[in-house]
N, C-alpha and C positions, 0 to 999 in steps of 0.2 A: 722728844720734840713737842712743842706746844701745839694744841689743836688750832686749826684755821679759825680766824675771826669770822664773824658773820658776813661782813662785806667781802672779805677775800674768798670765803666759801661760795658766795653768790656769784662772784666774778668767775670763779673756777667752773662752776656749774654752767654758767652762760657760755663760757668758752667751749666747754665740752659739747654742749648742745649745738652750738654754731658749727663746730668741727664735724659733728655727726651729720647735721643737716647738709653741710657743704659736700660731705662725702656721698650722701644719698643723691643730691642733685647731680653731682658729677657722674655717678653711676647711672642715673636715669638718662642723662645726656648721652652717655656712651651707648646705652641700650637703644635709645632712640636713633642715634646715628647708625648703629648696626642694623636696626630694622629697616631704615630707609635704604641702606646699601644693599641689603638682601632683596628688597622689593625691586630696586633698579636692576639688579642682576637678573632677577626672574623675568621682568618685562623685556629686558634686552634679549635674553635667550629665546623668549617666545616670539618677539617681533622681528628679530634679525633675519629670520629665514625669508621674509617677504621684502627685505630691503636689498637693492641691487646697485651695482656700479655700472654707470652708463658711459660708453665711449662713443664719440662721434667726430665728424670732421666738418668744420665750417670753411668759409672762404679764406681764412687766414691760417688756421692751424688745427691740430687735434684738440678736442675738448674732452673733459672728464668731469663727471658729476655723480649725483646720487638720485635714485628714484625708488618707488615702492609700488608693489602690486595692490590693487584694490578690488580685484575679482579673480576667480580661479581660472579664467580664460586668458590670462596674460595681459590685461589692461593695467597700465602703470602711470602714475603721476610723477612729474618732475618739474623743475623750475624752467621758465622760458629761457633763461640764460644758458641752460643745458640743452634742452630739446627743441627750442624755438626756431633757430636759424641754422642749425647744423643738419647733416645728413649722414648716410652710411653708418647707421647706429648699430652697435652691438651692446648687449646687456649681459652682465656677468652675475650669475648666481648659482648656488649649488655646485661650485667648482667647475662650471662650464660656461662657455660664451654662446649666446644665441643672437641671431639677427633680429632687429626690431625696426618697425616702421612708425612714422609719425601719423597720428590720427588727426590731431588738431593742435595748433599753437596759438595761444591767446595773449597778446601783449598787454591788454588791459589788466588782466588778473595776474600776469607774470608767471603763468603756468603753461605746461604742455602735457599732452597725453600721447604716450607711445603704446605699441602693441607688440607682444611676442606670441607667436603661434604655438604655445605650449600650455599644459595644465600647470598652474602655479599656486603657491600659497598666497594668501591675501590678508591685509590688515583690516580690522573692523573700523567703520566710520563712526566718529563721535560727534559731539556738538560743541563748537567753540563758544556758543552763547552760555554754556554752563560754567565757563571759566570765570574766575574772579582775580583781582589783584593778589599777587603772591601765591596763586595756585601753582603747585609743583608740576613740572613737565619734563619730558625726556625727548631728545632727538637722537636719531641713529644715522650716521653718515660715513662717508669715505674721505677723511681729510688727507689732502696731498696724495702720496702714494702709499698710504698706510691702510691696514685692514679696517673692517667695520668697527666703529667706535661709538660708544654711548656718551651723550652729554646730558648733564642734569642741571636744571635751572628753575626759574620761576617766571610767571607772567608779570611784567613790569609796567605794562600799559596797553591801552587799546587806542591806537593812534590813527587820526585821519590825515595827518601830514607830518613831514619831517623837514626841518630847516626851511619852512615856508612853502614847501612843495606838497601838493595834495596827492594822496593815493586815490585810486579808483574805488576802493572799498576799505573799510577799517582794517588795519593790520595789527597783528599781535606783536608787541615788543617783548622780547624774551631776554632775560638776564642769563645768557649762556654763551660761552665762547664759540666762535665758528672759524673755520679755515677754508681755504680754497678746496674745492672738491665736495663740499658739503651742501652746496646749493641743490635743492630738490629733496632734501632729507625730510622724513616725516617728523612732525611734532606730535608727541603722544601724551595723553593724560595718564593718570596713575592707574587707570583701568586697562591700559594698553590700546586705547582707541585713538585714531588719528583725529586731531583737532586743527592741524595746520600743516603748511608746507613751507620750509625754510627757503626764502627767496633772496635775502640780502644780508650783508653784514652791516654793523653799525659801530662807530667809535673804535676804530682799529680792530674790528672784529671781536671785541670783548663782549658784544651783545649782538643780537640779530633781529630781523623781522621775519615773520611768517604770515602768509596769506591764510585766512580762515579756510578750513576744508570745505565749507559751504560754497565758497567762490569757485573752487575747482569742480565741485559737484554740479553747480549751475552750468558750467561749460560742458561737462560730460552729458548732462541732460539735453542741452541744446544739440550736441553732436548726435545723440541717439535719435532725437526727433527730426533734425533737419540736415545732418551731415556737416554742420559747421557751427561755430559760435555765433549767436544772433543777439547782439546787444541792442536793446530797444530804445526808442526815442518817442517822447510825447510832445515836445515843443514848448515846455516851460523853460524859457531861456534865462531867466534871472529870478532869484529869490533873495530877499533882503530882510534884515531884522525889523520886525514890527515894533511900534513904539511901546506896546505893552503886550503881555501874554494873553492869549486867548485859548482857553481850555488846555493850558500847559504848553502852548507852542508860540514861538515868535517868528516863524518862517512864513513871511508874506510874499506872495507872488507879485513881482513887479514888472514882468514882461512875458507875454505869451506870443509865440510866433504865429504870424498870420496864416490861416488855413492849415495849421498843424493839428495833429490828433487832439491835443488838449483844447484848442480853440473850438474844434468841431463838436467836442463833447460838452462844452459849456463852461469850462474854467475861465476865470477872468482875473485881471489885475486887481489886487486888493484882497483876494482870497487868502486865508491863512491855512496853510497845510497842516493837517493833523496826522494823516496816514497815507502812505503810498505803497500799494500792494500789501505785504505783510509787515512792513516796517513803519513804526511810529515815528513821527517827526516832532521835534521840540525846538530845534534851531536850524538856521539855513544850511549848516554844514552836514546835517543828517541826510540831506538829499543825495549826497554822493553815494553813501552806502545803499540807500533805497534804489537809486537809479541803476546801480550795477546789476541788480537782480531782476530788472525788467527785460523780458524777452520779446523781440520783435514778432508780431503776429498775435500775441496774447492780449486779452482784455484785462486791463489793470484797474482795480477799484481805487479811487483817490477820494479821500474824505477831507473836506475843507469846512471852515466857518466863514460865512458871508453875512456880514451884519450881525444879526442875532440868530441866524439859522445855521444848523449843521447840515451839510449836503454831501452826498456820495455820487461821484460820476464814474461811469465805466468808460475808460479810455482805451482805444485800440492802438497799441504801440506799433510803430513802424521802424524800419532800419534807419539809422541816423543818416541824413543826407550828406554829411561830411565824411562818412566812412566809419569803420569799426572802432576807431580810437577817439571819436569825438565825445564832447560832454553830452551826456544822455538826457539829463533831466533839467538841471539848473546850475547856475554858477554864481556863488556869493562873491562877487568881485571878479577880478581877472585871474583865472586859474590856468597855469600852464598844463600841457599834456602830461600824462603819467607814463613813465617808462620804468621797466624793471631795473633794479640795481644788482650788480654782481658782488660776489663776496670778497672781492679784492678792492672795493671802493669804500672810502670812509663816509661819503655823503652822496646824496642824489646829484646827478649831473645837472648842469645848468640847462634851462629850457632853450 
């Protein structure tokens, strides 16, 4: 046989290299998938002990959902749709059922806290603020009448609203499927720390929303201090976009309630908000997340720009006069109230 020509030899070598490279890439992908699968199994085995199945009875029927322990004395978090309006709770873990009582139910955050009088495992608390788009996450829940099940997905967004309806605080949108029974499931980062609580399904339950764990921790802190959730109010009733940015913010105060805490502290219409408590403000919608973390009775530092001066006011927050579900800080336009969604709904209900 005649030897290969130079061009044919080059083509053959290129094909061989390409085939070899493709094989190595495929092998690397398989190795990567195997490593992720192993990590998910490990996290599931570690965390599943602290995840429980919750049974209860509301005015219509029996309810069933998921929850998880956050301390060794039996305190557990779940979704409001599971633990908010039901009673006669039992919690199933370790092969046994235990009676549970409701400590607090908070419709604004969409969460509830129950208590079991037992020594229990507990999940470590993480920080949702460390998540980024495409961060991998795991949830563990009880879908339908099936046993504990892991779900693997990624963070798809940090949303303030869905279909025109505002949340009370930023929600984590997760590209992971959910089913009935998984409301209240913990959302874990890849270190096994809780970063959120599954509260609703989205898009035929092919994705879901989770409230950040910091929101539930705020409610628990209120309960420890006061025996109830205390959503604060300062009386800045309207914030609109400023004509231009000032120190990175376009959130301009356009209405302050008369004799409200903000007015008494010295805030005025025309002030541009830079920071409320620990939350930085860059546009009017940021005030929803900031206002959620205000606790009635606390002194809240609020930094503004007025003219060419930067000023910080200490505002003593009070309980909202309209009740616990009112708008707490400001409203960019007409915003309906925020209610939790259940995992068998495709979209938020109409106001």
